Backbone as JSON Lines, residues from 0, in Angstrom:
{"i":0,"aa":"M","n":[13.38,12.29,19.15],"ca":[13.18,11.62,17.99],"c":[11.65,11.29,17.71]}
{"i":1,"aa":"S","n":[10.5,11.07,16.51],"ca":[9.58,10.53,16.67],"c":[9.17,9.4,16.36]}
{"i":2,"aa":"D","n":[8.29,8.91,16.65],"ca":[8.0,7.56,16.59],"c":[6.96,7.33,15.73]}
{"i":3,"aa":"T","n":[6.92,7.8,14.63],"ca":[5.86,7.96,13.85],"c":[7.11,8.47,12.62]}
{"i":4,"aa":"A","n":[6.92,7.64,11.48],"ca":[7.47,7.12,9.99],"c":[7.09,7.87,8.62]}
{"i":5,"aa":"N","n":[7.33,7.53,7.77],"ca":[7.07,7.79,6.59],"c":[7.27,6.68,6.1]}
{"i":6,"aa":"L","n":[5.79,5.81,6.04],"ca":[5.53,4.51,5.54],"c":[5.2,4.47,4.01]}
{"i":7,"aa":"F","n":[5.34,3.49,3.37],"ca":[4.47,3.36,1.97],"c":[3.72,2.14,1.66]}
{"i":8,"aa":"H","n":[3.13,2.81,0.94],"ca":[1.88,1.43,0.26],"c":[1.56,1.32,-1.04]}
{"i":9,"aa":"V","n":[1.79,0.65,-2.43],"ca":[1.82,0.28,-3.35],"c":[-0.08,-0.02,-3.5]}
{"i":10,"aa":"S","n":[-0.68,0.24,-4.88],"ca":[-1.94,0.28,-5.15],"c":[-1.98,0.73,-6.36]}
{"i":11,"aa":"S","n":[-3.21,-0.17,-6.96],"ca":[-3.13,0.0,-8.38],"c":[-3.92,1.2,-8.44]}
{"i":12,"aa":"L","n":[-3.32,2.21,-9.6],"ca":[-3.81,3.26,-10.08],"c":[-5.22,3.52,-10.16]}
{"i":13,"aa":"R","n":[-5.77,2.41,-10.62],"ca":[-7.7,2.17,-10.51],"c":[-7.91,2.39,-8.92]}
{"i":14,"aa":"N","n":[-7.29,2.6,-7.95],"ca":[-7.64,2.84,-6.6],"c":[-7.71,3.92,-6.59]}
{"i":15,"aa":"R","n":[-7.07,5.11,-7.6],"ca":[-6.58,6.39,-6.73],"c":[-7.56,6.82,-6.44]}
{"i":16,"aa":"Q","n":[-8.92,6.99,-7.02],"ca":[-9.52,8.09,-6.59],"c":[-10.08,7.58,-4.98]}
{"i":17,"aa":"S","n":[-10.59,6.45,-5.2],"ca":[-10.89,6.18,-3.42],"c":[-10.08,6.34,-3.02]}
{"i":18,"aa":"I","n":[-8.51,6.21,-2.86],"ca":[-7.79,6.46,-1.85],"c":[-7.75,8.04,-1.43]}
{"i":19,"aa":"A","n":[-7.46,8.85,-2.42],"ca":[-7.22,10.06,-2.36],"c":[-8.81,10.72,-1.53]}
{"i":20,"aa":"R","n":[-10.1,9.68,-1.56],"ca":[-11.25,10.28,-0.91],"c":[-11.31,10.39,0.45]}
{"i":21,"aa":"H","n":[-11.14,8.36,0.38],"ca":[-11.22,7.72,1.55],"c":[-10.07,7.39,2.48]}
{"i":22,"aa":"G","n":[-8.95,7.34,1.63],"ca":[-7.85,6.9,2.3],"c":[-7.6,5.48,2.06]}
{"i":23,"aa":"L","n":[-6.9,4.98,2.8],"ca":[-6.94,3.38,2.5],"c":[-7.41,2.28,3.58]}
{"i":24,"aa":"D","n":[-8.52,1.82,3.03],"ca":[-9.5,1.48,3.7],"c":[-9.63,0.21,3.09]}
{"i":25,"aa":"W","n":[-9.26,-1.38,3.51],"ca":[-9.44,-2.92,3.12],"c":[-10.89,-2.85,2.77]}
{"i":26,"aa":"T","n":[-11.54,-2.28,2.71],"ca":[-12.83,-3.05,3.04],"c":[-13.55,-2.07,1.5]}
{"i":27,"aa":"R","n":[-12.89,-1.41,0.9],"ca":[-13.14,-0.65,-0.29],"c":[-12.58,-1.14,-1.42]}
{"i":28,"aa":"M","n":[-11.31,-2.24,-0.76],"ca":[-11.36,-3.45,-2.24],"c":[-12.15,-3.62,-3.21]}
{"i":29,"aa":"G","n":[-11.45,-3.88,-3.92],"ca":[-12.49,-4.44,-5.38],"c":[-12.2,-3.77,-6.99]}
{"i":30,"aa":"A","n":[-11.82,-2.51,-6.79],"ca":[-11.04,-2.33,-8.1],"c":[-10.44,-2.83,-9.0]}
{"i":31,"aa":"A","n":[-9.35,-3.15,-7.97],"ca":[-8.36,-3.75,-9.15],"c":[-7.77,-4.91,-7.54]}
{"i":32,"aa":"P","n":[-7.62,-5.93,-8.54],"ca":[-6.74,-6.81,-7.38],"c":[-5.57,-6.31,-6.46]}
{"i":33,"aa":"G","n":[-5.19,-6.91,-5.07],"ca":[-4.03,-6.31,-4.44],"c":[-3.04,-6.42,-5.38]}
{"i":34,"aa":"I","n":[-1.93,-6.16,-5.13],"ca":[-0.24,-6.37,-5.31],"c":[-0.41,-7.54,-5.94]}
{"i":35,"aa":"A","n":[-0.29,-8.66,-4.69],"ca":[0.53,-9.77,-5.13],"c":[-0.84,-10.48,-5.82]}
{"i":36,"aa":"G","n":[-1.8,-9.9,-6.48],"ca":[-3.15,-10.64,-7.18],"c":[-4.33,-10.84,-6.19]}
{"i":37,"aa":"S","n":[-4.31,-10.65,-5.2],"ca":[-5.31,-11.04,-4.34],"c":[-6.9,-10.05,-4.63]}
{"i":38,"aa":"R","n":[-7.78,-11.39,-4.34],"ca":[-8.92,-10.37,-5.11],"c":[-9.68,-10.26,-3.77]}
{"i":39,"aa":"R","n":[-9.49,-10.64,-2.79],"ca":[-9.74,-10.27,-1.17],"c":[-8.83,-9.54,-0.41]}
{"i":40,"aa":"P","n":[-8.87,-9.55,0.78],"ca":[-8.0,-8.36,1.17],"c":[-7.43,-10.36,2.08]}
{"i":41,"aa":"E","n":[-6.16,-9.65,2.54],"ca":[-5.45,-10.62,2.89],"c":[-5.57,-10.52,4.79]}
{"i":42,"aa":"V","n":[-5.63,-9.12,4.75],"ca":[-5.75,-9.05,6.34],"c":[-7.2,-7.77,6.28]}
{"i":43,"aa":"E","n":[-7.31,-7.54,7.96],"ca":[-8.51,-6.23,7.71],"c":[-7.68,-5.4,8.35]}
{"i":44,"aa":"G","n":[-7.06,-4.8,7.37],"ca":[-6.0,-3.8,7.8],"c":[-4.95,-3.03,6.66]}
{"i":45,"aa":"I","n":[-4.14,-2.48,6.35],"ca":[-3.36,-2.14,5.27],"c":[-2.18,-2.22,5.24]}
{"i":46,"aa":"F","n":[-1.58,-2.76,4.35],"ca":[0.02,-3.05,4.01],"c":[0.79,-2.0,3.83]}
{"i":47,"aa":"L","n":[1.99,-2.09,4.91],"ca":[2.87,-0.87,4.26],"c":[4.47,-1.08,4.22]}
{"i":48,"aa":"C","n":[4.67,-0.24,3.76],"ca":[6.5,-0.51,3.64],"c":[7.34,0.07,4.23]}
{"i":49,"aa":"R","n":[8.22,0.17,4.98],"ca":[9.3,0.91,5.96],"c":[10.03,1.59,5.48]}
{"i":50,"aa":"S","n":[9.81,1.51,3.82],"ca":[11.26,2.26,2.94],"c":[10.45,2.01,1.65]}
{"i":51,"aa":"E","n":[11.28,3.04,0.9],"ca":[10.91,3.2,-0.97],"c":[11.58,2.12,-1.02]}
{"i":52,"aa":"E","n":[12.56,1.18,-0.8],"ca":[13.74,0.06,-1.01],"c":[12.36,-0.87,-1.52]}
{"i":53,"aa":"E","n":[11.76,-1.07,-0.05],"ca":[10.94,-2.28,0.26],"c":[9.65,-2.07,-0.27]}
{"i":54,"aa":"A","n":[9.53,-0.95,-0.94],"ca":[7.9,-1.04,-1.51],"c":[8.34,-1.14,-3.0]}
{"i":55,"aa":"G","n":[10.07,-1.25,-3.8],"ca":[10.0,-1.72,-4.65],"c":[10.16,-2.82,-4.84]}
{"i":56,"aa":"F","n":[10.15,-3.8,-4.09],"ca":[9.68,-5.23,-3.91],"c":[8.26,-5.25,-4.92]}
{"i":57,"aa":"F","n":[7.37,-4.68,-4.09],"ca":[6.14,-4.26,-4.27],"c":[5.63,-4.15,-6.17]}
{"i":58,"aa":"L","n":[6.43,-3.21,-6.37],"ca":[6.78,-2.91,-7.43],"c":[6.94,-3.53,-8.63]}
{"i":59,"aa":"R","n":[7.82,-4.68,-8.3],"ca":[8.69,-5.68,-8.59],"c":[7.36,-6.68,-9.23]}
{"i":60,"aa":"I","n":[7.09,-7.21,-8.27],"ca":[5.9,-8.36,-8.07],"c":[4.43,-7.62,-8.36]}
{"i":61,"aa":"N","n":[4.41,-6.79,-9.03],"ca":[2.79,-6.25,-9.5],"c":[1.99,-7.1,-10.2]}
{"i":62,"aa":"N","n":[0.84,-7.46,-9.45],"ca":[0.1,-8.71,-9.93],"c":[-1.52,-7.87,-10.38]}
{"i":63,"aa":"T","n":[-1.66,-6.69,-10.72],"ca":[-2.8,-5.87,-10.63],"c":[-3.27,-5.73,-12.11]}
{"i":64,"aa":"G","n":[-2.13,-5.92,-13.31],"ca":[-2.94,-5.87,-14.31],"c":[-2.72,-4.88,-15.18]}
{"i":65,"aa":"G","n":[-1.45,-4.06,-14.53],"ca":[-1.5,-2.43,-14.92],"c":[-0.49,-1.91,-14.08]}
{"i":66,"aa":"P","n":[-0.68,-0.11,-14.16],"ca":[0.1,0.35,-13.94],"c":[-0.04,0.78,-12.1]}
{"i":67,"aa":"V","n":[1.08,1.16,-11.29],"ca":[0.58,0.86,-9.82],"c":[0.8,2.91,-9.1]}
{"i":68,"aa":"D","n":[0.33,3.45,-8.13],"ca":[0.81,4.71,-7.38],"c":[1.52,4.11,-5.83]}
{"i":69,"aa":"L","n":[2.41,4.72,-5.88],"ca":[3.02,4.45,-5.03],"c":[2.71,5.65,-3.79]}
{"i":70,"aa":"W","n":[2.38,5.62,-2.59],"ca":[1.7,6.22,-1.5],"c":[3.04,6.47,-0.61]}
{"i":71,"aa":"A","n":[2.77,8.03,0.08],"ca":[3.53,8.13,1.36],"c":[2.45,7.72,2.65]}
{"i":72,"aa":"V","n":[2.64,7.43,3.57],"ca":[1.74,7.7,4.6],"c":[2.09,8.09,6.02]}
{"i":73,"aa":"D","n":[2.07,8.95,6.42],"ca":[2.76,9.69,7.5],"c":[1.93,9.66,8.97]}
{"i":74,"aa":"G","n":[2.31,9.31,9.52],"ca":[1.34,9.57,11.24],"c":[1.14,8.16,11.93]}
{"i":75,"aa":"I","n":[1.69,7.02,10.91],"ca":[1.64,5.48,11.9],"c":[2.81,5.33,12.44]}
{"i":76,"aa":"D","n":[2.75,4.89,13.84],"ca":[3.75,4.34,14.71],"c":[4.05,3.09,14.18]}
{"i":77,"aa":"E","n":[5.4,2.88,13.9],"ca":[6.02,1.48,13.23],"c":[5.88,-0.14,14.28]}
{"i":78,"aa":"A","n":[5.72,0.87,15.42],"ca":[5.45,-0.29,16.32],"c":[4.13,-1.07,16.45]}
{"i":79,"aa":"L","n":[3.54,-0.26,15.51],"ca":[1.78,-0.88,15.43],"c":[1.7,-1.49,14.68]}
{"i":80,"aa":"L","n":[3.08,-1.67,13.43],"ca":[2.58,-3.08,12.64],"c":[3.03,-4.05,13.15]}
{"i":81,"aa":"L","n":[1.62,-4.92,12.32],"ca":[1.86,-6.65,12.49],"c":[2.25,-7.53,11.65]}
{"i":82,"aa":"D","n":[2.61,-8.71,11.8],"ca":[2.64,-9.58,10.88],"c":[1.87,-10.56,10.45]}
{"i":83,"aa":"N","n":[1.14,-11.02,9.37],"ca":[0.25,-12.13,9.06],"c":[1.14,-13.32,8.95]}
{"i":84,"aa":"G","n":[1.96,-13.55,9.27],"ca":[2.75,-14.57,8.88],"c":[3.94,-14.62,7.27]}
{"i":85,"aa":"S","n":[3.54,-13.57,6.69],"ca":[4.49,-13.01,5.5],"c":[5.52,-12.45,5.64]}
{"i":86,"aa":"G","n":[5.55,-11.95,6.87],"ca":[7.22,-11.12,6.87],"c":[6.78,-9.77,6.99]}
{"i":87,"aa":"F","n":[5.55,-9.22,6.13],"ca":[5.55,-7.93,5.89],"c":[4.34,-7.08,6.64]}
{"i":88,"aa":"G","n":[4.37,-6.08,7.08],"ca":[3.93,-5.53,8.21],"c":[2.45,-4.6,7.81]}
{"i":89,"aa":"Y","n":[1.27,-4.91,8.97],"ca":[0.48,-3.84,7.94],"c":[-0.13,-3.43,9.65]}
{"i":90,"aa":"V","n":[-0.63,-2.46,8.97],"ca":[-1.59,-1.79,10.37],"c":[-3.13,-2.44,10.62]}
{"i":91,"aa":"P","n":[-3.71,-2.63,11.91],"ca":[-4.8,-3.0,11.76],"c":[-5.7,-2.1,12.11]}
{"i":92,"aa":"G","n":[-6.43,-1.38,10.51],"ca":[-7.52,-0.32,10.73],"c":[-7.46,0.28,9.18]}
{"i":93,"aa":"R","n":[-8.3,1.69,9.21],"ca":[-7.78,2.48,8.1],"c":[-6.92,3.28,8.71]}
{"i":94,"aa":"I","n":[-6.74,3.73,6.97],"ca":[-5.75,5.15,7.17],"c":[-6.33,5.94,6.37]}
{"i":95,"aa":"P","n":[-6.86,7.43,7.15],"ca":[-7.54,8.84,6.73],"c":[-6.82,8.68,5.78]}
{"i":96,"aa":"A","n":[-7.5,9.66,4.34],"ca":[-6.85,10.19,3.49],"c":[-5.71,11.71,3.92]}
{"i":97,"aa":"A","n":[-5.79,11.8,4.98],"ca":[-5.18,12.98,5.39],"c":[-4.1,12.74,5.83]}
{"i":98,"aa":"Q","n":[-3.69,11.75,5.7],"ca":[-2.35,10.74,6.05],"c":[-1.24,10.08,4.89]}
{"i":99,"aa":"V","n":[-2.3,10.14,3.82],"ca":[-1.67,9.89,2.95],"c":[-1.54,10.93,1.53]}
{"i":100,"aa":"R","n":[-0.35,10.55,0.63],"ca":[-0.16,11.81,-0.14],"c":[0.67,10.68,-1.58]}
{"i":101,"aa":"L","n":[0.32,10.93,-2.32],"ca":[0.71,10.24,-3.68],"c":[2.02,10.78,-3.79]}
{"i":102,"aa":"V","n":[2.8,9.8,-4.24],"ca":[4.46,10.0,-4.28],"c":[5.04,10.14,-5.41]}
{"i":103,"aa":"R","n":[4.63,8.9,-6.48],"ca":[4.88,8.28,-7.84],"c":[3.59,7.79,-8.33]}
{"i":104,"aa":"S","n":[3.15,8.2,-9.92],"ca":[1.87,7.56,-9.98],"c":[2.53,7.45,-11.57]}
{"i":105,"aa":"D","n":[1.54,5.87,-11.63],"ca":[1.64,5.72,-12.99],"c":[3.02,4.18,-13.23]}
{"i":106,"aa":"I","n":[3.39,3.8,-12.12],"ca":[4.31,2.94,-12.74],"c":[3.61,1.44,-13.5]}
{"i":107,"aa":"P","n":[4.43,1.42,-14.65],"ca":[4.35,0.41,-15.27],"c":[4.7,-0.55,-14.87]}
{"i":108,"aa":"P","n":[4.38,-1.97,-14.35],"ca":[4.53,-3.2,-14.17],"c":[5.73,-3.38,-14.77]}
{"i":109,"aa":"Q","n":[6.93,-4.0,-14.12],"ca":[8.07,-4.44,-14.69],"c":[8.45,-5.16,-14.55]}
{"i":110,"aa":"L","n":[8.78,-5.78,-16.02],"ca":[9.0,-7.1,-16.31],"c":[10.24,-7.43,-16.43]}
{"i":111,"aa":"D","n":[10.11,-8.86,-16.32],"ca":[11.87,-9.5,-15.89],"c":[12.26,-9.07,-17.19]}
{"i":112,"aa":"S","n":[13.4,-8.89,-17.61],"ca":[14.68,-8.97,-18.79],"c":[15.5,-10.18,-18.66]}
């Protein structure tokens, strides 16, 4: 069994071109706020979800002001994920574009009914 897994990342669609070109890089944050609404990186790394179900939480809390994309991330060992105290995992570093692929795009904000 491989120690690398398909992980997921949720980001504003305004970041799509940058992610496709440069991968996931917290130093390039600026085109849109983070999913939780932050204007600056919360950590020097990339938050990742262990499943599409966990990513669903971030789709629901979307505070970017618009639609988001869901990216699959390959080649990351889950054991490398750290917790900044929020309970969510992040990898300390950048993730090259070759390791990410867009799996769902233009997901509208999910309004509570």
